[in-house]
PDB file of the backbone (N, CA, C, O) and the ligand in Angstrom, with CONECT records:
HET     ZN  A 101       1
ATOM      1  N   MET A   1      -2.501   2.678   3.009  1.00  0.00           N
ATOM      2  CA  MET A   1      -2.367   4.128   3.178  1.00  0.00           C
ATOM      3  C   MET A   1      -1.344   4.429   4.256  1.00  0.00           C
ATOM      4  O   MET A   1      -1.401   3.882   5.357  1.00  0.00           O
ATOM      5  N   SER A   2      -0.426   5.288   3.931  1.00  0.00           N
ATOM      6  CA  SER A   2       0.550   5.658   4.951  1.00  0.00           C
ATOM      7  C   SER A   2       0.313   7.110   5.356  1.00  0.00           C
ATOM      8  O   SER A   2      -0.047   7.955   4.536  1.00  0.00           O
ATOM      9  N   GLU A   3       0.515   7.362   6.588  1.00  0.00           N
ATOM     10  CA  GLU A   3       0.261   8.699   7.100  1.00  0.00           C
ATOM     11  C   GLU A   3       1.541   9.513   7.053  1.00  0.00           C
ATOM     12  O   GLU A   3       2.609   9.041   7.445  1.00  0.00           O
ATOM     13  N   TRP A   4       1.421  10.732   6.573  1.00  0.00           N
ATOM     14  CA  TRP A   4       2.595  11.577   6.479  1.00  0.00           C
ATOM     15  C   TRP A   4       2.877  12.198   7.836  1.00  0.00           C
ATOM     16  O   TRP A   4       2.021  12.846   8.439  1.00  0.00           O
ATOM     17  N   LYS A   5       4.107  11.981   8.299  1.00  0.00           N
ATOM     18  CA  LYS A   5       4.464  12.545   9.599  1.00  0.00           C
ATOM     19  C   LYS A   5       5.694  13.420   9.459  1.00  0.00           C
ATOM     20  O   LYS A   5       6.612  13.116   8.697  1.00  0.00           O
ATOM     21  N   LYS A   6       5.696  14.475  10.183  1.00  0.00           N
ATOM     22  CA  LYS A   6       6.872  15.337  10.219  1.00  0.00           C
ATOM     23  C   LYS A   6       7.816  14.766  11.259  1.00  0.00           C
ATOM     24  O   LYS A   6       7.436  14.590  12.417  1.00  0.00           O
ATOM     25  N   GLY A   7       9.046  14.474  10.855  1.00  0.00           N
ATOM     26  CA  GLY A   7      10.006  13.928  11.812  1.00  0.00           C
ATOM     27  C   GLY A   7      10.551  15.033  12.691  1.00  0.00           C
ATOM     28  O   GLY A   7      10.377  16.218  12.405  1.00  0.00           O
ATOM     29  N   ASP A   8      11.196  14.643  13.735  1.00  0.00           N
ATOM     30  CA  ASP A   8      11.835  15.629  14.597  1.00  0.00           C
ATOM     31  C   ASP A   8      13.258  15.823  14.088  1.00  0.00           C
ATOM     32  O   ASP A   8      14.085  14.923  14.235  1.00  0.00           O
ATOM     33  N   PRO A   9      13.566  16.978  13.491  1.00  0.00           N
ATOM     34  CA  PRO A   9      14.892  17.156  12.877  1.00  0.00           C
ATOM     35  C   PRO A   9      16.046  17.130  13.876  1.00  0.00           C
ATOM     36  O   PRO A   9      17.195  16.927  13.483  1.00  0.00           O
ATOM     37  N   MET A  10      15.760  17.331  15.149  1.00  0.00           N
ATOM     38  CA  MET A  10      16.813  17.352  16.160  1.00  0.00           C
ATOM     39  C   MET A  10      17.292  15.951  16.528  1.00  0.00           C
ATOM     40  O   MET A  10      18.371  15.798  17.101  1.00  0.00           O
ATOM     41  N   ARG A  11      16.502  14.933  16.206  1.00  0.00           N
ATOM     42  CA  ARG A  11      16.836  13.585  16.645  1.00  0.00           C
ATOM     43  C   ARG A  11      17.459  12.732  15.545  1.00  0.00           C
ATOM     44  O   ARG A  11      17.660  11.531  15.726  1.00  0.00           O
ATOM     45  N   ILE A  12      17.762  13.347  14.414  1.00  0.00           N
ATOM     46  CA  ILE A  12      18.360  12.578  13.332  1.00  0.00           C
ATOM     47  C   ILE A  12      19.500  13.394  12.733  1.00  0.00           C
ATOM     48  O   ILE A  12      19.410  14.612  12.585  1.00  0.00           O
ATOM     49  N   SER A  13      20.569  12.690  12.395  1.00  0.00           N
ATOM     50  CA  SER A  13      21.723  13.420  11.876  1.00  0.00           C
ATOM     51  C   SER A  13      21.507  13.794  10.414  1.00  0.00           C
ATOM     52  O   SER A  13      20.774  13.121   9.689  1.00  0.00           O
ATOM     53  N   ILE A  14      22.150  14.867   9.998  1.00  0.00           N
ATOM     54  CA  ILE A  14      22.052  15.344   8.620  1.00  0.00           C
ATOM     55  C   ILE A  14      22.479  14.260   7.635  1.00  0.00           C
ATOM     56  O   ILE A  14      21.886  14.120   6.566  1.00  0.00           O
ATOM     57  N   ASP A  15      23.522  13.484   8.000  1.00  0.00           N
ATOM     58  CA  ASP A  15      23.996  12.429   7.112  1.00  0.00           C
ATOM     59  C   ASP A  15      22.932  11.379   6.832  1.00  0.00           C
ATOM     60  O   ASP A  15      22.805  10.881   5.713  1.00  0.00           O
ATOM     61  N   LYS A  16      22.176  11.056   7.863  1.00  0.00           N
ATOM     62  CA  LYS A  16      21.115  10.059   7.682  1.00  0.00           C
ATOM     63  C   LYS A  16      20.022  10.595   6.781  1.00  0.00           C
ATOM     64  O   LYS A  16      19.469   9.863   5.960  1.00  0.00           O
ATOM     65  N   ILE A  17      19.711  11.874   6.933  1.00  0.00           N
ATOM     66  CA  ILE A  17      18.689  12.484   6.079  1.00  0.00           C
ATOM     67  C   ILE A  17      19.187  12.499   4.636  1.00  0.00           C
ATOM     68  O   ILE A  17      18.429  12.234   3.703  1.00  0.00           O
ATOM     69  N   LYS A  18      20.482  12.816   4.466  1.00  0.00           N
ATOM     70  CA  LYS A  18      21.084  12.878   3.138  1.00  0.00           C
ATOM     71  C   LYS A  18      20.983  11.538   2.407  1.00  0.00           C
ATOM     72  O   LYS A  18      20.761  11.498   1.197  1.00  0.00           O
ATOM     73  N   ASP A  19      21.149  10.447   3.149  1.00  0.00           N
ATOM     74  CA  ASP A  19      21.108   9.116   2.553  1.00  0.00           C
ATOM     75  C   ASP A  19      19.688   8.607   2.317  1.00  0.00           C
ATOM     76  O   ASP A  19      19.483   7.640   1.584  1.00  0.00           O
ATOM     77  N   ALA A  20      18.720   9.258   2.935  1.00  0.00           N
ATOM     78  CA  ALA A  20      17.337   8.807   2.791  1.00  0.00           C
ATOM     79  C   ALA A  20      16.829   9.104   1.378  1.00  0.00           C
ATOM     80  O   ALA A  20      17.305  10.027   0.717  1.00  0.00           O
ATOM     81  N   LYS A  21      15.868   8.314   0.932  1.00  0.00           N
ATOM     82  CA  LYS A  21      15.307   8.505  -0.404  1.00  0.00           C
ATOM     83  C   LYS A  21      14.447   9.757  -0.462  1.00  0.00           C
ATOM     84  O   LYS A  21      13.769  10.116   0.500  1.00  0.00           O
ATOM     85  N   ILE A  22      14.492  10.406  -1.607  1.00  0.00           N
ATOM     86  CA  ILE A  22      13.669  11.596  -1.829  1.00  0.00           C
ATOM     87  C   ILE A  22      12.267  11.128  -2.213  1.00  0.00           C
ATOM     88  O   ILE A  22      12.107  10.204  -3.010  1.00  0.00           O
ATOM     89  N   VAL A  23      11.280  11.761  -1.650  1.00  0.00           N
ATOM     90  CA  VAL A  23       9.900  11.444  -2.024  1.00  0.00           C
ATOM     91  C   VAL A  23       9.631  12.151  -3.341  1.00  0.00           C
ATOM     92  O   VAL A  23       9.788  13.368  -3.440  1.00  0.00           O
ATOM     93  N   ASN A  24       9.234  11.409  -4.334  1.00  0.00           N
ATOM     94  CA  ASN A  24       8.848  12.090  -5.561  1.00  0.00           C
ATOM     95  C   ASN A  24       7.486  11.647  -6.041  1.00  0.00           C
ATOM     96  O   ASN A  24       7.002  10.551  -5.758  1.00  0.00           O
ATOM     97  N   CYS A  25       6.904  12.557  -6.776  1.00  0.00           N
ATOM     98  CA  CYS A  25       5.585  12.342  -7.333  1.00  0.00           C
ATOM     99  C   CYS A  25       5.710  11.362  -8.498  1.00  0.00           C
ATOM    100  O   CYS A  25       6.808  11.148  -9.013  1.00  0.00           O
ATOM    101  N   SER A  26       4.610  10.775  -8.909  1.00  0.00           N
ATOM    102  CA  SER A  26       4.656   9.863 -10.052  1.00  0.00           C
ATOM    103  C   SER A  26       5.084  10.585 -11.328  1.00  0.00           C
ATOM    104  O   SER A  26       5.537   9.945 -12.277  1.00  0.00           O
ATOM    105  N   CYS A  27       4.943  11.922 -11.359  1.00  0.00           N
ATOM    106  CA  CYS A  27       5.375  12.694 -12.528  1.00  0.00           C
ATOM    107  C   CYS A  27       6.867  12.990 -12.481  1.00  0.00           C
ATOM    108  O   CYS A  27       7.426  13.502 -13.451  1.00  0.00           O
ATOM    109  N   GLY A  28       7.514  12.677 -11.372  1.00  0.00           N
ATOM    110  CA  GLY A  28       8.939  12.926 -11.231  1.00  0.00           C
ATOM    111  C   GLY A  28       9.252  14.149 -10.390  1.00  0.00           C
ATOM    112  O   GLY A  28      10.403  14.359 -10.007  1.00  0.00           O
ATOM    113  N   GLY A  29       8.257  14.948 -10.102  1.00  0.00           N
ATOM    114  CA  GLY A  29       8.447  16.168  -9.303  1.00  0.00           C
ATOM    115  C   GLY A  29       8.896  15.863  -7.885  1.00  0.00           C
ATOM    116  O   GLY A  29       8.457  14.889  -7.273  1.00  0.00           O
ATOM    117  N   VAL A  30       9.780  16.711  -7.373  1.00  0.00           N
ATOM    118  CA  VAL A  30      10.260  16.507  -6.003  1.00  0.00           C
ATOM    119  C   VAL A  30       9.995  17.716  -5.107  1.00  0.00           C
ATOM    120  O   VAL A  30      10.282  17.673  -3.911  1.00  0.00           O
ATOM    121  N   MET A  31       9.452  18.788  -5.673  1.00  0.00           N
ATOM    122  CA  MET A  31       9.141  19.975  -4.890  1.00  0.00           C
ATOM    123  C   MET A  31       7.629  20.029  -4.661  1.00  0.00           C
ATOM    124  O   MET A  31       6.826  19.788  -5.562  1.00  0.00           O
ATOM    125  N   PHE A  32       7.283  20.352  -3.431  1.00  0.00           N
ATOM    126  CA  PHE A  32       5.872  20.347  -3.068  1.00  0.00           C
ATOM    127  C   PHE A  32       5.490  21.641  -2.375  1.00  0.00           C
ATOM    128  O   PHE A  32       6.335  22.309  -1.779  1.00  0.00           O
ATOM    129  N   SER A  33       4.235  21.985  -2.454  1.00  0.00           N
ATOM    130  CA  SER A  33       3.732  23.186  -1.791  1.00  0.00           C
ATOM    131  C   SER A  33       2.527  22.829  -0.939  1.00  0.00           C
ATOM    132  O   SER A  33       1.783  21.889  -1.219  1.00  0.00           O
ATOM    133  N   GLU A  34       2.370  23.614   0.103  1.00  0.00           N
ATOM    134  CA  GLU A  34       1.220  23.391   0.968  1.00  0.00           C
ATOM    135  C   GLU A  34       0.033  24.193   0.452  1.00  0.00           C
ATOM    136  O   GLU A  34       0.164  25.374   0.130  1.00  0.00           O
ATOM    137  N   LYS A  35      -1.105  23.557   0.376  1.00  0.00           N
ATOM    138  CA  LYS A  35      -2.332  24.222  -0.063  1.00  0.00           C
ATOM    139  C   LYS A  35      -3.416  23.924   0.947  1.00  0.00           C
ATOM    140  O   LYS A  35      -3.293  23.028   1.782  1.00  0.00           O
ATOM    141  N   THR A  36      -4.471  24.692   0.850  1.00  0.00           N
ATOM    142  CA  THR A  36      -5.579  24.474   1.771  1.00  0.00           C
ATOM    143  C   THR A  36      -6.820  24.038   1.005  1.00  0.00           C
ATOM    144  O   THR A  36      -7.189  24.629  -0.010  1.00  0.00           O
ATOM    145  N   MET A  37      -7.444  23.005   1.511  1.00  0.00           N
ATOM    146  CA  MET A  37      -8.685  22.490   0.951  1.00  0.00           C
ATOM    147  C   MET A  37      -9.724  22.638   2.063  1.00  0.00           C
ATOM    148  O   MET A  37      -9.383  22.576   3.244  1.00  0.00           O
ATOM    149  N   PHE A  38     -10.961  22.828   1.695  1.00  0.00           N
ATOM    150  CA  PHE A  38     -11.983  22.976   2.731  1.00  0.00           C
ATOM    151  C   PHE A  38     -13.043  21.888   2.626  1.00  0.00           C
ATOM    152  O   PHE A  38     -13.456  21.486   1.539  1.00  0.00           O
ATOM    153  N   LYS A  39     -13.457  21.436   3.782  1.00  0.00           N
ATOM    154  CA  LYS A  39     -14.575  20.505   3.848  1.00  0.00           C
ATOM    155  C   LYS A  39     -15.741  21.289   4.440  1.00  0.00           C
ATOM    156  O   LYS A  39     -15.573  22.077   5.371  1.00  0.00           O
ATOM    157  N   ARG A  40     -16.909  21.058   3.887  1.00  0.00           N
ATOM    158  CA  ARG A  40     -18.101  21.733   4.383  1.00  0.00           C
ATOM    159  C   ARG A  40     -18.756  20.828   5.419  1.00  0.00           C
ATOM    160  O   ARG A  40     -19.237  19.740   5.101  1.00  0.00           O
ATOM    161  N   LEU A  41     -18.765  21.293   6.650  1.00  0.00           N
ATOM    162  CA  LEU A  41     -19.383  20.492   7.712  1.00  0.00           C
ATOM    163  C   LEU A  41     -20.847  20.897   7.834  1.00  0.00           C
ATOM    164  O   LEU A  41     -21.158  22.069   8.049  1.00  0.00           O
ATOM    165  N   SER A  42     -21.718  19.949   7.699  1.00  0.00           N
ATOM    166  CA  SER A  42     -23.136  20.261   7.815  1.00  0.00           C
ATOM    167  C   SER A  42     -23.476  20.565   9.269  1.00  0.00           C
ATOM    168  O   SER A  42     -22.734  20.201  10.182  1.00  0.00           O
ATOM    169  N   ALA A  43     -24.575  21.219   9.466  1.00  0.00           N
ATOM    170  CA  ALA A  43     -25.019  21.566  10.820  1.00  0.00           C
ATOM    171  C   ALA A  43     -25.131  20.321  11.703  1.00  0.00           C
ATOM    172  O   ALA A  43     -24.962  20.401  12.920  1.00  0.00           O
ATOM    173  N   PHE A  44     -25.416  19.170  11.085  1.00  0.00           N
ATOM    174  CA  PHE A  44     -25.592  17.929  11.849  1.00  0.00           C
ATOM    175  C   PHE A  44     -24.290  17.428  12.469  1.00  0.00           C
ATOM    176  O   PHE A  44     -24.288  16.894  13.578  1.00  0.00           O
ATOM    177  N   ILE A  45     -23.171  17.606  11.738  1.00  0.00           N
ATOM    178  CA  ILE A  45     -21.904  17.093  12.272  1.00  0.00           C
ATOM    179  C   ILE A  45     -20.999  18.184  12.834  1.00  0.00           C
ATOM    180  O   ILE A  45     -20.020  17.884  13.517  1.00  0.00           O
ATOM    181  N   SER A  46     -21.312  19.434  12.556  1.00  0.00           N
ATOM    182  CA  SER A  46     -20.497  20.533  13.051  1.00  0.00           C
ATOM    183  C   SER A  46     -20.633  20.673  14.568  1.00  0.00           C
ATOM    184  O   SER A  46     -21.743  20.616  15.097  1.00  0.00           O
ATOM    185  N   PRO A  47     -19.495  20.859  15.280  1.00  0.00           N
ATOM    186  CA  PRO A  47     -19.569  20.995  16.745  1.00  0.00           C
ATOM    187  C   PRO A  47     -20.380  22.204  17.188  1.00  0.00           C
ATOM    188  O   PRO A  47     -20.965  22.202  18.271  1.00  0.00           O
ATOM    189  N   SER A  48     -20.417  23.253  16.337  1.00  0.00           N
ATOM    190  CA  SER A  48     -21.153  24.466  16.706  1.00  0.00           C
ATOM    191  C   SER A  48     -22.645  24.347  16.407  1.00  0.00           C
ATOM    192  O   SER A  48     -23.434  25.189  16.835  1.00  0.00           O
ATOM    193  N   GLY A  49     -23.035  23.300  15.670  1.00  0.00           N
ATOM    194  CA  GLY A  49     -24.441  23.145  15.308  1.00  0.00           C
ATOM    195  C   GLY A  49     -24.831  23.974  14.094  1.00  0.00           C
ATOM    196  O   GLY A  49     -25.994  23.985  13.689  1.00  0.00           O
ATOM    197  N   LYS A  50     -23.847  24.674  13.508  1.00  0.00           N
ATOM    198  CA  LYS A  50     -24.100  25.471  12.303  1.00  0.00           C
ATOM    199  C   LYS A  50     -23.195  24.950  11.181  1.00  0.00           C
ATOM    200  O   LYS A  50     -22.174  24.316  11.447  1.00  0.00           O
ATOM    201  N   GLU A  51     -23.570  25.218   9.939  1.00  0.00           N
ATOM    202  CA  GLU A  51     -22.709  24.792   8.840  1.00  0.00           C
ATOM    203  C   GLU A  51     -21.383  25.540   8.934  1.00  0.00           C
ATOM    204  O   GLU A  51     -21.364  26.756   9.128  1.00  0.00           O
ATOM    205  N   GLU A  52     -20.279  24.816   8.796  1.00  0.00           N
ATOM    206  CA  GLU A  52     -18.966  25.450   8.891  1.00  0.00           C
ATOM    207  C   GLU A  52     -18.012  24.905   7.850  1.00  0.00           C
ATOM    208  O   GLU A  52     -18.188  23.800   7.336  1.00  0.00           O
ATOM    209  N   LEU A  53     -16.985  25.710   7.544  1.00  0.00           N
ATOM    210  CA  LEU A  53     -15.950  25.259   6.625  1.00  0.00           C
ATOM    211  C   LEU A  53     -14.759  24.796   7.451  1.00  0.00           C
ATOM    212  O   LEU A  53     -14.281  25.513   8.331  1.00  0.00           O
ATOM    213  N   TYR A  54     -14.291  23.601   7.160  1.00  0.00           N
ATOM    214  CA  TYR A  54     -13.179  23.030   7.905  1.00  0.00           C
ATOM    215  C   TYR A  54     -11.947  23.000   7.007  1.00  0.00           C
ATOM    216  O   TYR A  54     -11.941  22.302   5.993  1.00  0.00           O
ATOM    217  N   PRO A  55     -10.893  23.755   7.369  1.00  0.00           N
ATOM    218  CA  PRO A  55      -9.703  23.773   6.504  1.00  0.00           C
ATOM    219  C   PRO A  55      -8.808  22.543   6.687  1.00  0.00           C
ATOM    220  O   PRO A  55      -8.611  22.060   7.802  1.00  0.00           O
ATOM    221  N   LEU A  56      -8.280  22.057   5.582  1.00  0.00           N
ATOM    222  CA  LEU A  56      -7.369  20.914   5.619  1.00  0.00           C
ATOM    223  C   LEU A  56      -6.120  21.274   4.832  1.00  0.00           C
ATOM    224  O   LEU A  56      -6.210  21.739   3.695  1.00  0.00           O
ATOM    225  N   GLN A  57      -4.962  21.062   5.429  1.00  0.00           N
ATOM    226  CA  GLN A  57      -3.714  21.338   4.726  1.00  0.00           C
ATOM    227  C   GLN A  57      -3.393  20.134   3.841  1.00  0.00           C
ATOM    228  O   GLN A  57      -3.393  18.993   4.304  1.00  0.00           O
ATOM    229  N   VAL A  58      -3.125  20.397   2.588  1.00  0.00           N
ATOM    230  CA  VAL A  58      -2.714  19.318   1.690  1.00  0.00           C
ATOM    231  C   VAL A  58      -1.422  19.728   1.001  1.00  0.00           C
ATOM    232  O   VAL A  58      -1.134  20.915   0.848  1.00  0.00           O
ATOM    233  N   ILE A  59      -0.658  18.742   0.593  1.00  0.00           N
ATOM    234  CA  ILE A  59       0.615  18.991  -0.085  1.00  0.00           C
ATOM    235  C   ILE A  59       0.440  18.623  -1.551  1.00  0.00           C
ATOM    236  O   ILE A  59       0.028  17.510  -1.878  1.00  0.00           O
ATOM    237  N   ILE A  60       0.756  19.569  -2.431  1.00  0.00           N
ATOM    238  CA  ILE A  60       0.653  19.268  -3.857  1.00  0.00           C
ATOM    239  C   ILE A  60       2.024  19.325  -4.516  1.00  0.00           C
ATOM    240  O   ILE A  60       2.932  20.018  -4.054  1.00  0.00           O
ATOM    241  N   CYS A  61       2.145  18.588  -5.592  1.00  0.00           N
ATOM    242  CA  CYS A  61       3.374  18.563  -6.383  1.00  0.00           C
ATOM    243  C   CYS A  61       3.426  19.860  -7.194  1.00  0.00           C
ATOM    244  O   CYS A  61       2.450  20.242  -7.839  1.00  0.00           O
ATOM    245  N   ASP A  62       4.585  20.530  -7.149  1.00  0.00           N
ATOM    246  CA  ASP A  62       4.726  21.775  -7.902  1.00  0.00           C
ATOM    247  C   ASP A  62       4.739  21.547  -9.411  1.00  0.00           C
ATOM    248  O   ASP A  62       4.439  22.456 -10.185  1.00  0.00           O
ATOM    249  N   LYS A  63       5.086  20.335  -9.820  1.00  0.00           N
ATOM    250  CA  LYS A  63       5.207  20.047 -11.245  1.00  0.00           C
ATOM    251  C   LYS A  63       3.845  19.743 -11.883  1.00  0.00           C
ATOM    252  O   LYS A  63       3.498  20.333 -12.906  1.00  0.00           O
ATOM    253  N   CYS A  64       3.089  18.847 -11.300  1.00  0.00           N
ATOM    254  CA  CYS A  64       1.814  18.462 -11.923  1.00  0.00           C
ATOM    255  C   CYS A  64       0.600  18.990 -11.169  1.00  0.00           C
ATOM    256  O   CYS A  64      -0.524  18.902 -11.663  1.00  0.00           O
ATOM    257  N   GLY A  65       0.820  19.537  -9.975  1.00  0.00           N
ATOM    258  CA  GLY A  65      -0.292  20.110  -9.218  1.00  0.00           C
ATOM    259  C   GLY A  65      -1.163  19.092  -8.504  1.00  0.00           C
ATOM    260  O   GLY A  65      -2.207  19.438  -7.951  1.00  0.00           O
ATOM    261  N   LYS A  66      -0.728  17.822  -8.515  1.00  0.00           N
ATOM    262  CA  LYS A  66      -1.528  16.795  -7.852  1.00  0.00           C
ATOM    263  C   LYS A  66      -0.924  16.394  -6.515  1.00  0.00           C
ATOM    264  O   LYS A  66       0.229  16.705  -6.215  1.00  0.00           O
ATOM    265  N   VAL A  67      -1.717  15.706  -5.729  1.00  0.00           N
ATOM    266  CA  VAL A  67      -1.264  15.257  -4.413  1.00  0.00           C
ATOM    267  C   VAL A  67      -0.721  13.838  -4.552  1.00  0.00           C
ATOM    268  O   VAL A  67      -1.462  12.928  -4.924  1.00  0.00           O
ATOM    269  N   PRO A  68       0.569  13.637  -4.255  1.00  0.00           N
ATOM    270  CA  PRO A  68       1.068  12.258  -4.309  1.00  0.00           C
ATOM    271  C   PRO A  68       0.302  11.390  -3.316  1.00  0.00           C
ATOM    272  O   PRO A  68      -0.004  11.834  -2.209  1.00  0.00           O
ATOM    273  N   ALA A  69      -0.008  10.160  -3.706  1.00  0.00           N
ATOM    274  CA  ALA A  69      -0.802   9.272  -2.851  1.00  0.00           C
ATOM    275  C   ALA A  69      -0.206   9.154  -1.450  1.00  0.00           C
ATOM    276  O   ALA A  69      -0.930   9.058  -0.458  1.00  0.00           O
ATOM    277  N   GLU A  70       1.110   9.163  -1.389  1.00  0.00           N
ATOM    278  CA  GLU A  70       1.792   9.025  -0.103  1.00  0.00           C
ATOM    279  C   GLU A  70       1.546  10.215   0.818  1.00  0.00           C
ATOM    280  O   GLU A  70       1.644  10.099   2.039  1.00  0.00           O
ATOM    281  N   LEU A  71       1.226  11.357   0.221  1.00  0.00           N
ATOM    282  CA  LEU A  71       1.013  12.577   1.011  1.00  0.00           C
ATOM    283  C   LEU A  71      -0.476  12.924   1.112  1.00  0.00           C
ATOM    284  O   LEU A  71      -0.851  14.087   1.263  1.00  0.00           O
ATOM    285  N   ASN A  72      -1.289  11.913   1.028  1.00  0.00           N
ATOM    286  CA  ASN A  72      -2.734  12.111   1.095  1.00  0.00           C
ATOM    287  C   ASN A  72      -3.279  11.434   2.342  1.00  0.00           C
ATOM    288  O   ASN A  72      -3.904  10.376   2.258  1.00  0.00           O
ATOM    289  N   PRO A  73      -3.040  12.049   3.507  1.00  0.00           N
ATOM    290  CA  PRO A  73      -3.477  11.398   4.740  1.00  0.00           C
ATOM    291  C   PRO A  73      -4.997  11.307   4.799  1.00  0.00           C
ATOM    292  O   PRO A  73      -5.701  12.237   4.406  1.00  0.00           O
ATOM    293  N   TYR A  74      -5.478  10.211   5.280  1.00  0.00           N
ATOM    294  CA  TYR A  74      -6.912   9.956   5.457  1.00  0.00           C
ATOM    295  C   TYR A  74      -7.679   9.913   4.137  1.00  0.00           C
ATOM    296  O   TYR A  74      -8.910   9.893   4.146  1.00  0.00           O
ATOM    297  N   ASP A  75      -6.972   9.899   2.995  1.00  0.00           N
ATOM    298  CA  ASP A  75      -7.639   9.857   1.692  1.00  0.00           C
ATOM    299  C   ASP A  75      -8.717  10.926   1.544  1.00  0.00           C
ATOM    300  O   ASP A  75      -9.803  10.656   1.030  1.00  0.00           O
ATOM    301  N   MET A  76      -8.414  12.125   1.992  1.00  0.00           N
ATOM    302  CA  MET A  76      -9.386  13.210   1.965  1.00  0.00           C
ATOM    303  C   MET A  76      -9.474  13.904   0.607  1.00  0.00           C
ATOM    304  O   MET A  76     -10.495  14.499   0.262  1.00  0.00           O
ATOM    305  N   VAL A  77      -8.385  13.816  -0.155  1.00  0.00           N
ATOM    306  CA  VAL A  77      -8.319  14.548  -1.414  1.00  0.00           C
ATOM    307  C   VAL A  77      -9.106  13.811  -2.503  1.00  0.00           C
ATOM    308  O   VAL A  77      -8.948  12.600  -2.660  1.00  0.00           O
ATOM    309  N   PRO A  78      -9.953  14.524  -3.255  1.00  0.00           N
ATOM    310  CA  PRO A  78     -10.694  13.866  -4.341  1.00  0.00           C
ATOM    311  C   PRO A  78      -9.746  13.165  -5.318  1.00  0.00           C
ATOM    312  O   PRO A  78      -8.668  13.670  -5.629  1.00  0.00           O
ATOM    313  N   GLU A  79     -10.167  12.003  -5.788  1.00  0.00           N
ATOM    314  CA  GLU A  79      -9.332  11.139  -6.619  1.00  0.00           C
ATOM    315  C   GLU A  79      -8.688  11.840  -7.815  1.00  0.00           C
ATOM    316  O   GLU A  79      -7.533  11.571  -8.145  1.00  0.00           O
ATOM    317  N   GLU A  80      -9.430  12.734  -8.460  1.00  0.00           N
ATOM    318  CA  GLU A  80      -8.893  13.391  -9.665  1.00  0.00           C
ATOM    319  C   GLU A  80      -7.717  14.310  -9.355  1.00  0.00           C
ATOM    320  O   GLU A  80      -7.007  14.739 -10.265  1.00  0.00           O
ATOM    321  N   TYR A  81      -7.506  14.618  -8.062  1.00  0.00           N
ATOM    322  CA  TYR A  81      -6.380  15.465  -7.686  1.00  0.00           C
ATOM    323  C   TYR A  81      -5.213  14.674  -7.106  1.00  0.00           C
ATOM    324  O   TYR A  81      -4.200  15.243  -6.700  1.00  0.00           O
ATOM    325  N   VAL A  82      -5.372  13.357  -7.075  1.00  0.00           N
ATOM    326  CA  VAL A  82      -4.314  12.527  -6.507  1.00  0.00           C
ATOM    327  C   VAL A  82      -3.485  11.926  -7.634  1.00  0.00           C
ATOM    328  O   VAL A  82      -4.036  11.346  -8.570  1.00  0.00           O
ATOM    329  N   ALA A  83      -2.178  12.059  -7.552  1.00  0.00           N
ATOM    330  CA  ALA A  83      -1.290  11.462  -8.545  1.00  0.00           C
ATOM    331  C   ALA A  83      -1.390   9.947  -8.428  1.00  0.00           C
ATOM    332  O   ALA A  83      -1.500   9.408  -7.327  1.00  0.00           O
ATOM    333  N   THR A  84      -1.353   9.266  -9.564  1.00  0.00           N
ATOM    334  CA  THR A  84      -1.644   7.829  -9.597  1.00  0.00           C
ATOM    335  C   THR A  84      -0.807   6.982  -8.657  1.00  0.00           C
ATOM    336  O   THR A  84      -1.353   6.243  -7.839  1.00  0.00           O
ATOM    337  N   SER A  85       0.492   7.078  -8.760  1.00  0.00           N
ATOM    338  CA  SER A  85       1.321   6.245  -7.891  1.00  0.00           C
ATOM    339  C   SER A  85       2.578   7.007  -7.550  1.00  0.00           C
ATOM    340  O   SER A  85       2.839   8.076  -8.102  1.00  0.00           O
ATOM    341  N   ILE A  86       3.336   6.470  -6.661  1.00  0.00           N
ATOM    342  CA  ILE A  86       4.553   7.156  -6.245  1.00  0.00           C
ATOM    343  C   ILE A  86       5.733   6.219  -6.388  1.00  0.00           C
ATOM    344  O   ILE A  86       5.663   5.038  -6.048  1.00  0.00           O
ATOM    345  N   LYS A  87       6.806   6.769  -6.894  1.00  0.00           N
ATOM    346  CA  LYS A  87       8.025   5.974  -7.049  1.00  0.00           C
ATOM    347  C   LYS A  87       8.864   6.159  -5.790  1.00  0.00           C
ATOM    348  O   LYS A  87       9.238   7.278  -5.440  1.00  0.00           O
ATOM    349  N   LEU A  88       9.151   5.058  -5.119  1.00  0.00           N
ATOM    350  CA  LEU A  88       9.964   5.169  -3.910  1.00  0.00           C
ATOM    351  C   LEU A  88      11.400   4.733  -4.183  1.00  0.00           C
ATOM    352  O   LEU A  88      12.300   4.944  -3.370  1.00  0.00           O
ATOM    353  N   ASP A  89      11.587   4.124  -5.340  1.00  0.00           N
ATOM    354  CA  ASP A  89      12.918   3.573  -5.634  1.00  0.00           C
ATOM    355  C   ASP A  89      13.704   4.484  -6.587  1.00  0.00           C
ATOM    356  O   ASP A  89      14.497   4.027  -7.410  1.00  0.00           O
ATOM    357  N   ASN A  90      13.453   5.777  -6.442  1.00  0.00           N
ATOM    358  CA  ASN A  90      14.161   6.701  -7.326  1.00  0.00           C
ATOM    359  C   ASN A  90      15.654   6.700  -7.036  1.00  0.00           C
ATOM    360  O   ASN A  90      16.090   6.544  -5.895  1.00  0.00           O
ATOM    361  N   LYS A  91      16.406   6.874  -8.080  1.00  0.00           N
ATOM    362  CA  LYS A  91      17.851   6.914  -7.909  1.00  0.00           C
ATOM    363  C   LYS A  91      18.299   8.368  -7.844  1.00  0.00           C
ATOM    364  O   LYS A  91      17.919   9.204  -8.664  1.00  0.00           O
ATOM    365  N   ILE A  92      19.108   8.625  -6.852  1.00  0.00           N
ATOM    366  CA  ILE A  92      19.619   9.988  -6.708  1.00  0.00           C
ATOM    367  C   ILE A  92      20.955  10.058  -7.466  1.00  0.00           C
ATOM    368  O   ILE A  92      21.907   9.349  -7.141  1.00  0.00           O
ATOM    369  N   THR A  93      20.998  10.904  -8.453  1.00  0.00           N
ATOM    370  CA  THR A  93      22.241  11.026  -9.217  1.00  0.00           C
ATOM    371  C   THR A  93      23.046  12.186  -8.649  1.00  0.00           C
ATOM    372  O   THR A  93      22.540  13.280  -8.399  1.00  0.00           O
ATOM    373  N   LYS A  94      24.313  11.889  -8.461  1.00  0.00           N
ATOM    374  CA  LYS A  94      25.163  12.926  -7.874  1.00  0.00           C
ATOM    375  C   LYS A  94      26.068  13.545  -8.924  1.00  0.00           C
ATOM    376  O   LYS A  94      26.855  14.439  -8.611  1.00  0.00           O
TER     377      LYS A  94
HETATM  378 ZN    ZN A 101       3.611  15.526  -9.808  1.00  0.00          ZN2+
END
C-alpha cells in the first residue's frame, strides 16, 4: 500500500512534473474528483463519548467512479469501490 502525498509544488520544476508519469485508473481514466465518505464512530471509540460521523476525503476516478488502489490511503474504501489495479507504465502520447 502506498500513501498518497501532496508534493510541494514550489520545490519541483515544471519540467520535472511534465516528465513524470500520469497516474491513471485501471479503466484508463486520468481525471479524479474529491469525494467525502463517512465513518461512523461508535460511542466507545469516539473522543466525545457519543456516536459521531467522521468524514474522510477520498479521490474517485471521473470515468468509472471508483477509487484507484494507489489513491486509497489506509485501505479505508470498501473493496467494491476500489478499482482493481493501476497502470503505472502508461505511455504519454504527444
Ligand atoms: Zn476509473
